[in-house]
Every structure is written in C-alpha cells, then in structure tokens.
BAVOKE-872678 format. One record per residue (C-alpha): x, y negated, z. Coordinates in steps of 0.02 Angstrom, whole numbers, padded with zeros to 5 digits, always signed. Each point is the difference from the previous one (the first is absolute). Example, Ala and Ser with C-alpha at 12.3 -4.5 7.8 and 13.67 -1.06 7.14 Angstrom:
# BAVOKE-872678
+00615+00225+00390/+00069-00172-00033/
This chain:
# BAVOKE-872678
+01190+00161-01375/-00137+00108+00079/-00107+00104-00117/-00174-00032+00069/-00163+00083-00052/-00158-00100-00035/-00089-00097+00139/-00130+00099+00101/-00140-00093+00094/-00003+00049+00186/-00143-00116+00056/-00118-00104-00107/-00014-00190+00036/-00165-00069+00069/-00072-00175+00020/+00080-00016+00172/+00156+00111-00007/+00143+00026-00121/+00037+00173-00072/+00162+00097-00017/+00091+00092-00142/+00157+00111+00004/+00124+00077-00124/+00131+00135+00031/+00173+00023-00074/+00005+00165-00097/+00184+00024+00046/+00022-00048+00185/-00185-00002+00049/+00014-00174+00080/-00164-00096+00007/-00040-00180-00046/-00164-00084+00050/-00090-00160-00055/-00153-00091+00063/-00154-00015-00114/-00082-00172+00032/-00176+00001+00076/-00147-00032-00117/-00067-00176-00020/-00136-00045+00124/-00117-00149+00023/-00038-00033+00182/-00184-00014+00052/-00001-00057+00180/-00133+00033+00132/-00003-00124+00145/-00018+00035+00187/-00010-00143+00126/+00087+00041+00166/-00040-00122+00140/+00135-00068+00116/+00012+00072+00178/+00087-00061+00157/+00166+00078-00054/-00011+00030-00187/-00024-00116-00148/-00156+00010-00108/+00014+00008-00190/-00083+00048-00163/+00069+00165-00068/-00002+00028-00188/+00017+00187-00045/+00011+00084-00170/-00048+00183-00026/+00182+00032-00051/+00057-00039+00178/+00067-00176-00036/-00059-00128+00129/+00038-00174+00069/-00065-00119+00134/-00058-00182-00011/-00098-00129+00101/+00096+00039+00160/-00090-00056+00159/+00121-00009+00149/-00032+00110+00153/-00119-00087+00121/+00098+00033+00160/-00068+00073+00162/-00131-00093+00105/+00053+00050+00176/-00118+00005+00148/+00051-00045+00179/+00127+00108+00094/-00081+00134+00111/+00097+00080+00145/-00014+00191-00008/+00130+00039+00135/+00047-00115+00145/+00186-00024+00038/+00066+00062+00171/+00166-00017+00091/+00060+00165-00077/-00082+00003-00172/-00033-00122-00143/-00180-00032-00054/-00079-00009-00173/-00115-00121-00094/-00083+00017-00172/-00090-00108-00128/-00105+00053-00151/-00023-00078-00173/-00185-00043-00021/+00007+00041-00187/+00096+00164-00022/+00003+00058+00184/+00190+00017+00000/+00063+00007+00181/+00159-00087+00064/+00073+00031+00174/+00130-00085+00112/+00084+00049+00163/-00039-00095+00162/+00163-00008+00102/+00002+00089+00170/-00021-00109+00156/+00151-00065+00099/+00055+00124+00137/+00114-00005+00155/+00067+00171+00056/-00048+00058+00176/+00097+00159+00039/-00051+00141+00119/+00145+00105+00073/+00004+00190+00019/+00148+00093+00081/+00043+00167-00083/+00108+00109+00114/+00154+00089-00071/-00012+00193-00020/+00128+00138-00024/+00004-00024-00190/-00069-00176-00033/+00050-00177+00055/-00112-00104+00114/-00046-00183-00037/-00121-00145+00034/-00131-00027-00139/-00069-00176-00032/-00166-00001-00100/-00113-00145-00058/-00187+00022-00040/+00037-00049-00181/+00105+00161-00021/+00174-00082+00012/+00118+00098+00119/+00184+00025+00048/+00110+00104+00123/+00128-00055+00132/+00091+00066+00158/+00048+00167-00079/+00050+00141+00125/+00102+00144-00080/-00071+00179+00001/+00040+00093+00164/+00055+00167-00078/-00064+00178+00043/+00032+00088+00169/+00020+00182-00056/-00031+00156+00106/+00115+00156-00005/-00011+00112-00157/-00128+00144+00013/+00007+00154-00116/-00172+00022-00082/+00053+00136-00126/+00146+00121+00023/+00122+00032-00145/+00011+00178-00073/+00108+00088-00131/-00126-00048-00135/-00066-00171+00055/+00065-00160+00082/-00078-00059+00165/-00060-00172+00059/+00021-00110+00157/-00099-00153+00063/+00023-00156+00111/-00127-00135+00051/+00017-00187+00045/-00061-00023+00180/-00064-00176-00040/-00096+00010-00169/-00013+00193-00013/+00082+00000-00174/+00061+00177-00047/+00164+00045-00089/+00050+00175-00065/+00163+00085-00058/+00038+00165-00090/+00089+00144+00092/+00106+00099-00128/-00041+00187-00031/+00109+00131+00096/+00139+00107-00082/-00053+00161-00098/+00077+00168-00059/-00083+00073-00159/-00075+00178+00007/-00058+00052-00176/-00119+00141-00054/-00073+00052-00169/-00174-00075-00020/-00042+00023-00188/+00058+00099-00154/-00036-00078-00173/-00001+00117-00153/+00098-00049-00158/-00103-00059-00156/+00039-00022-00185/+00077-00172+00030/+00041-00012+00188/+00113+00102+00117/-00069+00099+00148/+00069-00026+00181/-00026+00027+00189/-00036-00153+00109/+00084-00008+00173/-00068-00127+00129/+00045-00062+00177/-00133-00045+00132/+00060-00182-00013/-00056-00006-00184/+00173+00016-00082/+00001+00131-00145/+00103+00074-00145/-00017+00126-00146/+00099+00164-00028/-00010+00174-00086/-00024-00083-00173/-00080+00110-00141/+00029-00074-00179/-00150-00050-00112/-00056+00140-00119/-00029-00110-00158/-00155-00009-00117/-00069+00147-00104/-00086-00083-00151/-00129+00070-00124/-00053-00098-00158/-00169-00051-00079/-00011-00075-00178/-00124-00147-00028/-00045-00030-00186/-00006-00181-00072/-00170-00088-00036/-00055-00156-00101/+00055-00119+00137/+00117+00099+00114/+00163+00089-00036/+00035+00183+00044/+00127+00060+00131/+00054+00150+00107/-00036+00001+00189/+00123+00092+00114/-00075+00053+00171/+00091+00080+00150/-00091+00162+00052/+00060-00020+00180/-00036-00183+00049/-00105-00065-00147/+00122-00137-00054/-00016-00042-00187/+00069-00109-00141/-00032-00027-00188/+00121+00021-00145/+00010+00046-00188/-00115-00146-00057/-00090+00004-00172/-00078-00159-00085/-00192-00020-00002/-00086+00040-00168/-00101-00165-00018/-00184-00031-00044/-00086+00030-00168/-00119-00147-00037/-00181+00031-00060/-00110-00115-00108/-00111-00136+00080/-00153+00067+00095/-00145-00117+00049/-00045+00033+00182/-00120-00146+00022/-00103-00088-00135/-00005-00194+00009/-00164-00096+00029/-00053-00182-00018/+00075-00049+00169/+00116+00143+00047/+00161+00056-00083/+00031+00179-00062/+00153+00111+00022/+00108+00118-00106/+00149+00109+00047/+00141+00109-00070/+00045+00161+00093/+00142+00127+00002/-00052+00154-00102/+00104+00111+00115/-00046-00055+00178/-00155-00110-00029/+00077-00153+00088/-00067-00171-00056/+00147-00089-00080/-00076-00157-00079/-00163-00095+00023/-00078-00149-00084/-00151-00108+00036/-00132-00018-00137/-00072-00178+00002/-00183-00022+00047/-00109-00028-00152/-00078-00161+00070/-00181-00051-00009/-00086-00033-00166/-00125-00137+00039/-00152-00053-00102/-00035-00182-00050/-00080-00037+00169/-00167-00071+00058/-00028-00168+00089/-00073+00050+00170/+00004-00174+00077/-00010-00165-00093/+00126-00137+00047/-00064-00170+00060/+00084-00169+00031/+00042+00047+00180/+00013+00189+00004/+00091+00131-00104/-00090+00129-00105/+00044+00181-00029/+00020+00120-00148/+00003+00190+00025/+00098+00122-00111/-00024+00192+00001/+00134+00131-00045/-00065+00111-00141/+00108+00146+00062/-00034+00011+00189/-00143-00124+00029/+00096-00110+00123/-00043-00186-00007/+00097-00161+00023/-00059-00179+00017/+00071-00160-00071/-00032-00174+00069/-00085-00125-00116/+00066-00165+00068/-00123-00131+00057/-00024-00136-00131/+00012-00137+00133/-00098-00160+00001/+00019-00124-00141/+00036-00172+00074/-00034-00171-00072/-00178+00027-00063/-00108-00139+00076/-00189-00010+00014/-00075-00175+00020/-00119-00022+00147/-00014-00191-00014/+00074-00085-00153/+00107-00158+00029/-00100-00136-00090/+00143-00127-00011/+00181-00031+00052/-00051-00058+00175/-00137+00125+00042/+00063+00175+00043/-00089+00161-00038/+00000+00173+00079/+00058+00166-00074/+00052+00176+00044/+00130+00118-00075/-00081+00164-00059/+00086+00158-00064/-00071+00031-00176/+00036+00186+00017/-00102+00039+00157/-00095-00161+00035/+00072-00020+00177/+00017-00180+00064/+00186-00020+00034/-00001-00180+00065/-00158-00093+00049/-00045-00182+00032/+00139-00068-00113/+00000-00186-00043/-00007-00037-00188/+00086-00164-00044/-00017-00078-00174/+00169-00076-00051/+00011-00139-00132/+00142+00052-00117/-00015-00154-00112/-00058-00027-00180/-00174+00059+00047/+00065+00168+00062/-00029+00082+00170/+00029+00163+00094/-00061+00076+00162/+00117+00046+00144/-00063+00121+00133/+00057+00013+00181/-00028-00037+00183/+00014-00169+00091/+00051+00000+00184/-00051-00169+00071/+00040+00048+00181/+00180+00043-00052/+00011-00167-00094/-00056-00095+00155/+00125+00099+00103/+00139-00061-00115/-00064-00179+00024/+00007+00024+00190/+00180+00066-00011/+00047-00154-00105/-00088-00118+00121/+00089+00077+00152/+00168-00014-00088/-00027-00183-00047/-00059-00042+00177/+00145+00090+00087/+00130-00080-00114/-00071-00179-00006/-00065+00001-00179/-00179-00053+00042/-00039-00183-00036/-00031-00104+00157/-00120-00118-00091/-00187+00017+00028/-00024-00027-00186/+00095+00158-00046/-00071+00152+00090/+00070+00167-00062/-00150+00116-00020/-00078+00141-00102/-00091-00071-00153/-00156+00106-00017/-00063-00104-00147/+00150+00054-00107/+00005+00184+00051/-00099+00049-00156/+00130-00090-00109/+00141+00098+00086/-00095+00161-00036/-00007-00048-00185/+00186-00042-00002/+00053+00165+00080/-00108+00096-00127/+00085-00099-00140/+00169+00055+00071/-00054+00184-00014/-00046-00031-00183/+00170-00079-00037/+00086+00148+00082/-00103+00121-00106/+00037-00104-00157/+00187+00018+00030/+00042-00181+00044/+00171-00023+00078/+00055-00092+00156/+00048-00159-00091/-00180-00020-00059/-00063+00033+00177/+00120-00130+00071/-00082-00138-00106/-00171+00049+00070/-00084-00003-00170/-00179+00066-00008/-00042+00130-00134/-00102-00128-00099/+00148-00122-00005/-00076-00126+00124/+00116-00059+00139/-00048+00032+00181/-00064-00152+00095/+00089+00036+00166/+00164+00066+00072/+00016+00189+00008/+00101+00142+00077/-00015+00167-00093/+00059+00175+00045/-00046+00178-00046/+00047+00181+00032/+00045+00090-00162/-00124+00140-00030/+00036+00184-00006/-00067+00134-00117/-00099+00070+00146/-00140+00093-00088/-00127-00107+00090/+00077+00014+00175/-00030-00176+00067/+00088+00039+00165/+00169-00012-00087/-00017-00187-00033/-00024-00077+00174/+00072-00178+00007/-00046-00086+00165/-00015-00183+00051/+00164+00017+00098/+00090+00070-00153/-00065-00139-00115/+00051-00135+00127/+00175+00078+00017/+00018+00003-00191/-00040-00187-00011/+00115-00041+00147/+00144+00090-00088/-00021-00108-00156/+00067-00179+00014/-00134-00087-00105/-00145+00097+00076/+00066-00032+00176/+00008-00187-00034/-00183+00006-00056/-00048+00088+00163/+00094-00127+00107/-00069-00153-00091/-00137-00081+00107/-00144+00005-00123/-00172-00022+00074/-00085+00161-00059/+00029+00166-00087/-00094+00156-00055/+00068+00176-00031/-00065+00153-00091/+00057+00182-00007/-00057+00111-00146/+00036+00187-00020/-00023+00018-00189/-00011+00149-00117/+00139-00009-00132/-00061+00104-00149/+00167+00019-00089/+00076+00074+00158/-00154+00098+00055/+00025-00064+00176/-00026-00142+00123/+00102-00157+00038/-00022-00130+00138/+00008-00188-00043/+00006-00151+00117/-00027-00186-00035/+00014-00147+00120/-00071-00166-00067/+00047-00168+00078/-00117-00152-00015/
C-alpha cells in the first residue's frame, strides 16, 4: 500500500468549473489527483432574440453569466429569394459564358456556366520545310485553336566543310579546329591535343626553415611542372613562461610563449578563489508606483552577485469626493487622491436607471367600457418613459377591479382580419348565401378590446392555460361569443417594448397551427372583430402582446 501525504489543493472550484487536489507518496513520489466538484450555482438567464435569415435559423438565446446557454423558439431559415438570371459573359464557339442571379434579401450571388456554342472545324494548312536538324511537316490549324501535323519529312542532315585550324596546339595548351554546315551555317568544333614536351627545371624560390616547418628550394619548368629539394629541418620552439594568478571567478595558469614565432599555450591550472558576499545594499528606493532595488556585491572585486526587487508601496487614497452625480441615464463619478504623491483616480458611480411601472393618469377610465389615458413616468427623474397609454378598467368580480395599461393597434387587428378573409376566400370557407356576409364587426371592436385587456390581467394574475381555454372572464361571467386567443409570453425587458413584437401574420399562424382555433377560422360565421393589446405586466417588469378574435 502507498504511503501518501495529505491532500493539497492545486486549483480552487468555482461556480462554473471544478477544482483539483493532489497527494504524493512519501516513498516513491507517485502522484494521485482528484477532482473537486464545482460550487452550486443558480442560473439567471438573459435573453437575446436572433432573427432568421435566408440561410440560418432564428431563435431565442438564453445565456447565464456563468457561460451556460440554450436556444428555444427556433424559426426555420427563410430561404433565398432569387432574382432573374443576368448574363455577364456571352458564350462563343471557343469559350463558355456565365450568368448570375442575386438574392433580393441578403444579396448572395449564384452563378452558372453557359455552354459554348456548337462549332465545326475549318482547318488552314501551312507547309513547314525540313532543315538540316529538324523534320518538315504540314500543319493544319482551325480558328478555334485546334491543330494537328501530317506529311512528316525527315531532317536532311548537315553538309559539313573541311576542318580548319583556328588555334594551334603548343607544349602547354591544346588547340582547336572548326567546320561549318554549307546549308544552315551551323558550326562544330574539336580539340587538338597539346604537343610533346621535355622538362627543363631551374631554382625559382628558397624557403627558410621555421620552428615547425622545414625549409626547401623550389625548382620549376616553363610548362608549370615543379618539385622541392635541398630540405632544411624545422628548428623547434623556444618557450618562455608567464604566471597568471587566480581571481574570484577565473582560475590561474602559466602561459608558455615561443620567443621566435610567438606560438603559445597554457598549463599548470589553479582553481578560482570564489566571491565573498556582502550584506544587502538599497540602490533604488521604492515609490507609490515604481519598485525599488537592492543588491549584494563581492567584497573583493565589487561584482554584483544578487539583486532583488522591492515592491512599490502603492497609493494611499483618501475617502474620495463625488465630482459628478449619477442620474437614471448617465453614470456619476467619484475622485480619490493619494495622500503620499497626490495622484488621483476616479471611480464610476453607476447610473440608477429608470424605474418602470409607475403610471400617471391623464384621463381616468370611468367604467369597464370607457377607456382612459395614462403615461409611464420614472419616479426618480420624472422622465416620461411611455406616453399615450390606454388605461383599461378590468372587472375582477366581487366588486373588485384593476387597471391594465398598454397600447392597442387597430390597424394590425384589421390586417389579421384581412389575412383571415383572404384565406377563407381562397380555400372556399366563405358562405355563398347573401344572408351570411363575412365582414369586420366595428360595433363589437370595443368589446374585443375589453376582452384582450382581460386576458392581460389573467396572465398577470398567474392563470394557467386550462383556465384560458374555457374563456372565462375575470369576473366569472361567460363570454357571449366564440373566441380565438393567443399571446406572446413577456420578457423581463426593463421596459424595452421592442422585444415583444407579435404581428398579425404570427397570430394567424398560431391559430392555424391549433386544430380548434383553425376550425373556428374556417367556420363561415357572418362577422368577427379582433383586437391586439401590448400590455405592461407588473410582476415581470416587461411587456407582453395579446390577441383576441371574437366570432358573432
């Protein structure tokens, strides 16, 4: 069994990553590691809506500050919307052409090749005569670049002249001769070997003997051939010695030098003495921002042997003064001064941000069927955050009531009616009787507005889908007509109403993808009214969009 020491922590665990600990055997030094589980963490997701493009799906991305994320509400890629093909290069008999088309949405370009035109070869003939070195032939060429050769005539061969000497041979150098073709004037050369030679030597140089090399006399012939004779042996070195004493870092030795030629070598080595270390000496005092320095030197030679940085002292700041007050929309600033060097630093005082959900009544709703007007005002700075809001009094039953605030979009509601009408007409769901004319019911639009506001209250009150599916009103009274309901779940958007767009097309698609709602749309009732309401949901501090379609 291994005799391990206690566990040592190598890396601490965090909320997003596990840690690591290790222990070492005191006998064989083998290591054993274990993972330390990551700390518990509660995800708080921030949402980002990414719209679909021609080639990529859209989705809602939920991201936590720990790095964990996931995607929902996938919207399939829309696909390219191609324009007509445009020819950018015409095809010819020898080359293919090219055509392109462009997506009207993302401007992506797609190209295709236009095949080259049909072509019949028409060859032109050229006769190439044979030469001394190259074959002759007939060349057939078409204007498209296609070609081939036929009727080959072999090369004729050179007709050489007699050899002519252009450089005579000597005892030292070879000569050269030349002949020329009488037809193409090509030249050809050959080497003429050098003539025979008898050596005649004479002394041309005498070299004196040195300490390491013999002396001699050099004998040389006029042809360049040579040899050495009259050898005088080398004299050998005559050394004197010089003693070099050892130092702190270098050993001592004796140098032997030849007095004749200067050659030298070292011998009789002695070990170096080594340094003697001094105490620490401060060579640079530290400041608030800059480090200091201290050294140890050799007491014998003064060489710096060790050095060490002295940490900077760091600033000593006072309690600071607010130099710029923070507001709802802009950061403030606080300035601190170093009591040692006078340098200053600033610290951001974060903006307090607007407070949402505080409403100011412009016109009070007098009853459940008469709407009022209101605006949302930040209580911190008094800025109007949302103006011209509709205030709807909702009957919650048992004598109770509440006010829901938001925006109605009648034009979008009528657009959804038009989409429904077109669908029913195209698919044969309109009644052919004159007594049943499918039309927008203006007289009941106000009722639809009340119903869609009641839906926003039920959402805020935490009612579930089953209660929505029975179409109960908040006061317990049943609705007097058929209804289709849909809504877009709100986001904690901090007042950003742009995050909750829910169009007429999207509401229609939602109803068409639900069996019961689709049957209501296709039933040939004689009239309908719709309402869309973007409502403020206090418990979520954000907006949600609600739709109602009433059938009469």
